[in-house]
N, C-alpha and C positions, 0 to 999 in steps of 0.2 A: 497549635492551638485553634480550635474550629470556633467561628462567632455564633453566637445566638442568634437564631433566625430572627428576621423582623416581625414584628407585630403586623397582620394585616389592618388596612384601613376600613372603617365602616363606611356605609355607602354613602354617607353625607360627606364625609371627609373626601373620598374618592371623587365625588361629584364636583367638589369644590378645587381640587386640584386639577381635573379635567377641564373646568371652566376656565382656570387660569391659564392652562395651555391653549384651549381653544381661542381665546381672546388674542393671545400672543402670535398665534400662527395667523390668524385672519388678518391682523395687521400687513401681512406681505401677500396673502393669497384671498383677494376679495370675491365675494358672490358665490362661494361654495361650501355653504356650512356642513351639508351632508356629506361631503368628500372629507372635509377636515374631520368630522366626527368619527368617521369609519376608519381614518387613518389613525386617530387617537385611540379607538377600540382596540386597533390592531397591536398597538405600541403597549397597551396595557394587557392585552392577553397573551403577550409573549412571543407573537408571530413576526413575520415578516411580510412586507407590503410591495407589491408590483402595480407599477403605474405604467398604464399604456394607453398611449393616446399620440396625435398629431404632434408635431413639434410647436413650441410657443403659447401652450396653453397653461403652463406653470407646473409642471412636472418635477423639474429641478429646485423651484421655487419652494414648493411644499416640502419636499425632503429638506432642504436646507433650513427652512423656517422649524420643522420640528427638532433638527439637531441642535439649533442654535438655543431652543426655548428650554432644552435640559443641559445643566451644568455637565457635560459629559465630553469626552474625547470624540472627533469627528473626522473622517476622511472621505475624500471623493476619488473613486477609481473610474477614470474614463475608459471604458472598455472598446478596444480596437482589434483589429484581425491579426495584428502581430503580439498582441498581449500575451504572456506565457503565464502559466499558473504559478511559477516563482515569483512573478511580479507582483502577485496578488497575496500569496500566501508567506512568501519569505524563502530563504535558502540557507544552508548552512555554508559557510564561508571560511577560507582558512584564517586561523587565528594569528593575529599578529601582536608582538610585543617588541616596543620600541622600532618600529619599522620592519622587524624580522619575523619571518614564519616561524610558528613552534612546531608545526607539523600537525597539529590538532585543527579541530574544526568547531566553530561557534555560529550558533542559529542567530541570522539577522532577521527579526520580524518583518512581515509584508504589511501593506496598509489595511490588510483584513484585521489586523489587532487594533480595533478601536471600537468604543460603545456603539456609535453609529456608522454605518458605512453606506456611502450612496454609490451604487454600481450603475453608473450613467450609460445608456445604450448598451446594455447587457447583450443584447442579441447580436451585436457587431463582433463580439468573439468568438473564437473557435469553440466547438462544443468541448473540447479537453479542457480549455479555460473556463468555461460555464461549470463544468463538472466539479471544478476545485472547489466550489462555494458548497457543494452538497453536505460534507460533513460539519462545516463550519454552521451552518443554517439548521442543522438536525441535532447537533449534539454539543454546540459551542466549543468546539475545539477543532484543531487540524493537526494533521499526521505528516510530517516531512523527514525522510531518510530514516523511517522507522521510530522515530520519537514523537510523543504527543504533546502538544502545548495548548494550553487552555486559552480561551478568549476572555476578555474582560466582561464582566457583568455589569449592568444589563447589555446584552448585545442586540442590535436591530439592524437588519438590511432593508434599504429601500433601493428597489431596482427599477430603472425606467427603461421603456423600449418605443420604438416608433413603428406601429403595424403598417404603415402605408409605404414605407420603403423596404424593398426586397434586395435590391442590389448590394452585395457586401454582407449580409446579414445570415444569421443561422438561428431558426426558430428554436425556442427553447424546448427540451424534451419533456415527455411526461412527468419524469422523476423529478427535474428542476422545477417544473410548475407546480407540482404537489407539495415543494417546500414553502410555497408563499401561502400565507393566511389568506389574503385578500387580495384580489386583483381589482382595481378602481381605474376607471376613466374621468378625467377631470372634466371634459367637454368645453364648449365654447360659453363664455359668459353671457349672461342676459344683456340687452342693449344699455341698460342703466348702469349695471356694474363695469361693462365694459369702458363707458364713458368715464365712470370716477378713475379707472385703471389709467386711461389716456390722461386725466387731469392730474393725478397724484403720483402716477408710475411707483406704486409700493414697492415691486421688487428691486428697484434701483434706490428708493428713498428710505424705505423702512427696513426691509431686510438686514442691510449691512449693520444697521444699529440694534438689531433685537438683543435683548438680555436673556438670560436664562430666568425662568420663573420656576423650575423644579430642580431639585438635587437628586443625585442618583438613588439616595436612600428613599425619596418620594416615589420614584419610579419602582422600586423593588418592592415597596409595601404595596403599591396600587395592583402590581402582578399577584403579589400573595393575596391580596383581598379579592381577585377575580376568582381564584381557585376556591374560595369559601362560599361563593353563591349557590345556594341550593338548586339543584335541577330534579324536579319531581319526576317521578318514574313515567307518568303519563306524557311529560315533554319530551323525556328520553325517546319513549315508545314513538311519538311522532317523528321525531328527529331522523330514527332508524327507519321510519316507513318512507321519509323521503328519499334517503339514501338509498335503500333497496329498490325503489322504482327507478333510478337512475341506473341501476343494474340490469334491469329487465327491459327496460325501454326499448322498442324497436328502432328507434331514431339514434341511439347511442352506440357506439362501437366500445366504448370504454367509459365505465360509470365511477361513482365516486369511491375513494379508498377510505379504509379505517382511519387513515391519518386524516382525510378529508371530515369524516364525521367528527372526530375529537377536535377538529379546528372549528367546526360549527358549533359544537357545545361551547367551546372556550369563548368563542365570540359572542354568543349569546349570553354567557355569565358577564362577560366585559360590558355589554349594552345594558344589561339589568343593573350592574353596580353603578354604572355612570348615570343612570335614571334613578338613583337613589333607592335601589330594591336590593334585598340581600336573596331573591329568588328568580329564576328566570321564568319567563312564561312563552307560550307557543308563538305570539307576536315578535318576540326577539329572534327567534328561529326563523320565521317567514321573512323579516325584514333583512336578514343577512344571508339567506341560503343562496342568492344569486352572486353577489359578490365573494362569497367564500367558496363555492362550488363551480361555478360555470367554467372558470380555467382549466379546472382539472377534467374535465368531460371531453370526450372526444366524439363528435357526431358521425354518422355514417355518410360517407360521399362528399363531405364539405371541403371546400378548397379555399386555402388561404387563412391567414391568421385571424383577422377580424371577422371573416365569414363564419369561420369555425366558433369563435366565441359568441356572436350573435346567435347562430343556430342553437348552441347550449343555452344561452339565456331565454330563447323562446321555449324550449323543451321544458326547462325549470320553471317556468311560469306556469305552464299548461300542468305540470305536477303539483305545482303549488295550487292550483286551482281545482284540481281534483281530489288531492289527498284530505280526508276529513280532519279537522282541526279538533282536539281535545277541548274540553270544557265548554 
């Protein structure tokens, strides 16, 4: 028997839930309101989040705070060079009854079977292990030994990586990067916020005591509400103009995919809903174009992960400044 679909939230209801979530997360991560906002928009849009920054700026704290703020299951996977796909997805093991093998196999789920999964230092794993996440992130399921297993809903992956360390790391391929809805850099805090962190140590004092402020039903309704936000044809045309420019720009070897265009539309819808609107505007697209698209682009001749991303950001900003905005 199938369950009836959950009714979507109104813009005011969605904004209230997002505000509760924001306040809770910011108890643990101080001084980064826009980063927290965009992380919540990614969660609401049904996407996955890549946090890429130097160590010690709060990547794991943000991921853990998001997970603790919703009453769902949470698993942290520490990605290392010797991690195998079966360590992430699970494996079919010999079935045992009363300590004796029956000759059959039973599937033992891996840590990917959780509502919120923190893939910590994802670029330390081998490309084979990284690719084990592709089906899970795209389709909400995994295939092991010819059998398909559905992941719990809602499902949300937060991955972290440190671009300044190259020894023992494997850069994420374009196909993997394309599965991440947003790529965010937290950055260093302002002096006043850093002084408050030193005084209060919120990651140690606040994070362990965070309680859930949303239920799974709230998050599913929030995601349903995002999809009902209206996107005018003029806004769609503007979005597609931006995407088309990335595909013909002389400074880019690989432009934005159709998946990237859909992700940008969904992110704009999420921002509109959290701003108490049931319609998206061009400014929603403008504000999210760089965090949604930059990590999916491959500039010509750039060397290094961080240099590649910075070059893509610069090119995107030039495109945003040049493409006419409707209305």
